[in-house]
SEMI-221694 format. One record per residue: x, y, z of N, C-alpha, C, O, CB in turn. Coordinates in pm, whole numbers, plus 50000, padded with zeros to 5 digits. Each point is the difference from the previous one (the first is absolute). Glycine has a CB too. Layout:
BEGIN
XYZXYZXYZXYZXYZ/...
This chain:
BEGIN
593614411448599499165003350083499634992050116499775005050110499725005349711/500454977950155499694989850101501114998450105499994999950123498664988449705/502355010650075501234996050071500455012150095500644997050101500094987049696/499005028850179500435009650057499035002550140500325003650113500725004849642/497724988450192498954997550140500474988750097499775000550120498135005949735/502644985150096500114988350085501635004250091500194997350119498204982149676/502345025650138501555008350065499365009850106500435000250116501295001549639/497155007050201499665009350126499334994350123500145004750113499615011949721/499384970950131499344994950087501084991850112499874998950121498005001049692/503384994150090500954994650100500575007450094500344995750110500054991949743/499765027950090500895008550058498975003850156500434999550116501035011049605/497444992250245498995006150098499734989050091499735003650115499165012949727/501104969350133499444989650073501224991750068499794991250084498085008449751/503325004050123501054994850048500094990750152500164987950020500505032549828/499194988750225499774996150131498994988650037500284990750076500365031849948/498244979149918498954990350022500214987449905499504989350032498875030250038/502324981749820500464990749941500884989150052499904987849987499665028049881/501394991950197501364991850071499084993750134499924988450041502655030949886/496934990550112499044993550132499524987549991500204990950080499015028749957/499984980349838499474987649975500874987049984500074990250074498385024649833/502134987749991501504990249979500614994150117500004988050027500675026749797/499824994450243500514995450131498944994450125500214991650087501615026249839/497044990050045499034991250074499484990849985499334994750089500465017549952/500384981849805499884986249974500954992950042499654988950041499265015349798/502484998950167501034993050013499864999150174500224988550040501285019549711/498264999650331499954998350164498624991850021499994992550098501355032249975/497634975849855498914989850013500214984949947499404990550051499225030249929/502264977949917500414986849967500794992650084499934987850017499875019649793/501055001250247501204997550122498944995850095500014987850018502145031549950/496894987350101499144998650113499174989349964499814993150100500265029749973/499344972849827499034988649952500984989250024499854990750079498565020949730/502624990450114500934985349993500524995850128500084988150031500765017249746/499505004150298500634997450125498964992750092500134989450061501435031349911/497574986450021498464994750089499724984649915499884989750066498625040149987/501444970149832499604986249958501024991350055499564989950055499305016849735/502204994650208501254990549993500054995750193500344989350050501375026049678/497934994550326499845000450166498804988749999500234990050069500445039250014/498364971249863498664991450010500364988349974499624991050075498875024049861/502334981949951500444984949932501014995050097500234987950001499515017749734/500815001450336500814996450119499594994550127500644993950086500345021349821/497494989250083499384999150136499835009050117499474998250109501234984549822/499945028450013499925011350097498535006750007499315002049899503245002550052/497074998550172498755005950056499695009749879500865002849917499644995450362/498105007449716499555011749952500555014850042500145008849916498054975450068/502005017050106500395017150052501564998650003500645010149969497114997150217/503024980349849501465002349998500445000049847501005006149962499364982350278/498845004749680500144999849827500135014749955500905004749930497484973650028/500325029750108499815011849951500955009950046500205009049919497644984750059/502845006950137500955007650072501464995349925500835009149986497594992150261/501864988549716501184997549935499935004849843500955005749947499424974550225/498705017849776499785006149878500185015249995500825006249933497714975350031/500545023450122500335016450038501335005649965500325008449916498284988650275/502224994749914501265005250026500955000849869500925008049987498754982750253/499934999649667501124997349883499185013849884500625007349922500154956950114/498085035649983499145011449899500525010950053500315008649919497424981650031/502525012650192500125014350055501435006049956500165011649960498274982550256/502524996849795501305001449965500115004549863500515010849969500084972850190/498965008449763499975002149849498935015549956500155006549896500164961350075/498905034550111499145011249964500885012750049499955009749923497624976450103/503175015350080500305009950060501135004949898500045011649958499154980850289/501804997049715500945002349921499545006749860500405010849957500734970550171/497935009849807499495009549859499385011350013500195009549924499474973049976/499615017650191498875011450010501065013850040499855010649940497694971350167/503435016549990500695007650018501035006949872500005011749960499454975650265/501255003049735500925001549895499735005149859500535009349939500234974650190/498045005549828499755002049872498495005850002499935010349934501824970749980/497255016050133498535005149969499935016750037499575009049927499314965050139/501735027150078499495014250025501445009150026500115010250068497304981150052/503525002249810501495005149989500315007650098500235011949975499794987849812/500064995050357500215009950117501704997749988500674989849985496745007750200/502835013049826501615002650025500864998850103501234999450001498175012249878/499514988350238500935002150118500144988350050499114993150049500325027950007/501984975449929500624987850076500895003050096500824991450031498974996749790/500225025450248500695002250119498984992550127498804997349995502495027849894/499544973250205499714993450131498485004450022499084991850001503525008950104/497245013249913498825004750066498974999249889498854996250024502345019450150/499174987649719498495000149904499604988149933498894998949946501545023249998/500714966450058499794985649979499134994550130499004992849995503385004949860/498165006750243499434994450144498235003549998499084991950010503615014550145/497245005449832498445005749990499274995049894498794998850023501845021350064/499714977149819499334992849866499804985050034498954993949979502315022349842/499984977850241499774985150034499005000450115499104991649998503324999949931/497655018550186498974995550119498705002849955499074993850052502425011150134/498255004649715498705003249985499454988749889498834996250007501585030950061/500464967949833499624987849940499864989750070499044992749974501815014249872/499924990250246499824987850105498405001550062499154991249984503745008750096/496895011849987498825003450077498774997949898498964995450046502365022350116/498784985849693498624999749920499844983949991498984993750029501235030849809/501044969950113499814983949986499624993650089499164991349980502225008149903/499155003350252499474990250099498405002250018499254990750031503135009150096/497145015449848498564998350000499234994849886498804998050016501455018650122/500304980949752499694996249895500094981350015499294991749945501575035149937/500254971350212500154986150026499024995550087499624988349988502595013049976/497205007750143498824995050075498764998249924499234990850024501705019850159/498874998549719499025000549928499674987049907498924994649979501605029750048/500594973149932500174988849881499784986950107499114991849979502925021549816/498634986150289499754988250109498664998750044499384989549985502775013850100/497385006549967498375000150033499224996149889499214990950023500995027350129/499844986049745499024998949872500374985849974499034992449999500905033149885/501174969450096500354986449979499474990550094499434990049957502445018149948/498244993950214499604992250106498404998949982499464989250021502635018550137/497195003449804498674999849992499534992349911498984993450017501005025250057/500744981349815499654995849854499994982350025499134992149964502255032149879/499914973150231500194985949974499614992550115499534988749990502235015549858/498445001750267499444992350117498415004150028499464991850074503075007450035/496845008649859498575005850038499194995049865499154991250015501645032950146/499424980649722499564995949872500534989349932499564997349888500025022550105/501214974250052500684987249955500345003149856500024991149916498684992250242/501575029549812500695000549834501234991849980500654995250093498645028949879/501054974549879501404994249978501095007150085499775011950018499554982249745/501705001450289501145005150061500555009149870500085012050024500424966450167/499825018049698500825008349915499275009049948500445011550001500964973249953/497505013149997499035011449945499585011350092499785011549963499344970949899/500785012750270499845009650083501215010350016499875012250010498584971450089/502645009849902501285009449969500235009249909500585010750018500134974150049/498895011549847499985008049854498885011150013500295011549969500414966649878/498145018950194498865012450017500615010450121499955012249991497694970249944/502785012250147500495009050129501245008049952500255011250046498964970950143/501345013649745501165004949921499745013349912500685010150012500034965149983/498335023649922499495011249908499665011950112500375011449969498494971549821/500545015650325499715010450077501065006650086500045012050030497944977549957/502855001250046501435004050056500745008249911500405010750046499754969250072/500135016949755500525007449915499465012049968500795009049974499874973149968/497985020450053499555014949968500065007350116499985012149980498544982249849/501575001650305500285006850133501635003649992500435011550013497534974150134/502785004049833501325005149993500275010049894501005006750028499614972650062/498965023349822500135008549866499795012450046500745009049960498464975449872/499885018250250499355012350034500745006550120500155012250011497624978849901/502694999450179500725006550083501535001449983500735007950061497464985550064/502134998249790501565001849946500085012049930500835008450035499644968149933/498665026049921500005013849953500015011550040500745009149963498614981049950/499535010250193499665013850058500845002550128500395011250032497184987549875/502654991150156500455002650151501984993249997500895006050060495724988350079/503554997149807501324994350006501235004949923501035004650051497584978249990/501115015649824501075003149913499385014049933500054999949877500914973050078/498595036950092499625009849953501035010549934499585010449950498704983350208/
C-alpha cells in the first residue's frame, strides 16, 4: 500500500522532483563557482556573473533534456527555447545581482549566506517560468 502510493507520487510529481534535483545541482555549481571566485579575489558582481554562466549552461541542458523532456532539438525549436531560457535567466540574473548587492553592500550580510538566500528566490522564479512558458 505505502509502496504503491510512493510510486504513484513519484510518477505524478516526476517533473517537480527532477527539477529539484537538477536545481540543487545548478545551485551547487552557482554557489561553488561564486565562492571560488571570491577566494580568488574576484569582486562581488563579476563573481556572480561568472557563477551564473556555469549554472546557466548546466540548467539549460538538464531542464531541456531531462526535467521537461523537450524533444525539439531542431534548429528552430532549440533556438526558440534557448532564447526564451536565456531571456528569463538574464532577468533572474539581474534580480539575483540586485538582491545580492543589497544584502552584501547595504545590509553588510555575509557574502556566501546572501548568495544562498537569493538563490532560493531565483530557483522559484526560474521554475515557474520554465514550466509554464519555456518548456511547455
